[in-house]
N, C-alpha and C positions, 0 to 999 in steps of 0.2 A: 934113606936119605941119599946114600951114595949113588944109587941107580937114577934117582931124580936129578941129581947134579950132573951125572954123566950124560943123561938125555939132553939136558939144557945145554951142556957144552957141545954135544954133537950138533944140535940144532944151530948153535951159533957158528959152526964151521961150514954150513951150507953156503956154497958160492953161486953166483948167478949162472944159470944154465944147468946147474947140478940137480940131480934128483935123488930121492931117498927111497929106501925100502924098509919095510917093517918085518922083523922076524922075531918070534918068541917074545913079543912085548918090548923089543929094543929097536932103535932106529940105526940104520947103516946108510952111509953115503955111497952112491954109485961113483966109482972112479972115472967112468966114461959114460956119460948119459946119452950118447948119440950112437947111431948105427943100427943096422938090421938085427944083429945078434942081441944087442942090449934091448931093443924094442920087443923082440920075440920072447926073451927071458922075462921081461917085465910083464908081458901079456900072459904068459904061461903061469907066472906066480901071482897074478892079479895085483901087481904093484901099480898103483895109480895115484893121481893127485888127491882123490877123495880120501883114500886110506891115509895118505901122508898128512893131510890137513886135519883129519879126525884124530890121528895120533898126537899131533902137535897141540891141538886144542885140549886134549885130555891131559897131557903133560903140563901145559901152562895152567890149566884149572887146578890141577893137583898141587903144583908149586905155589900158586897164589893162596890156596886154602891152607897149605902147610905154613906159609909165611905169616898168615893172619893168626894162626894158633901159636906159633913159636918163631918169631922173627929172627933171622940170622943174616949176617953180612954175606956169607957165601951164597945163600939162596937169592938174596937181592941182586948180587952181582951176576949170578947165573941167568936170572930173568932179564936183566939189562942186556947181557951179551946175546941172549937168544933173539932179541929184536933184530940183530944184524942178519941172522940166517933167515928170519921171516921176511925182511926186506929183500933179500936175494931171491926168495921164492916168489915174491910179488913181481919181480922182474921176469923170472922164468915163466910164470903163468899169467903174465900181464894181458894176454889175449883172452883169458877166461874170466868173465865178469863175476861169476859165482865164486870161484876160487879166490880171486882177488879180494872180493868183499869179505869172505870168511877170514882170510889172512889179516886184512885190515882191522877187523873186529878183534881178533886175537891180540894184535899189536896194541890196539887202544886199551884193552884190558890191562896189559902189562904197564903201559905208560900212566894209566890212571891209578 
């Protein structure tokens, strides 16, 4: 449960223009998402929006399933806070219809 809450908290901390990377099943935020060095490192490590959206989808689905089995206020709050980070990613990837649609569906799952 702690890893799930941690992942939700990190998702909630994503800011507009910021990108994430996934390592060993955990999400990390890029301190600087711009520049040639960052772009090259992301390319070499295969960090991309598809991987990020897939990770977020899995975390949200897991959190929602866990909440249905055993509701808790901390999980409910974590899901609500994660919407902020998802909104930021919607701005970051606003020029990509597929990514934007995927993020919107994830957000709607949380809100419903």
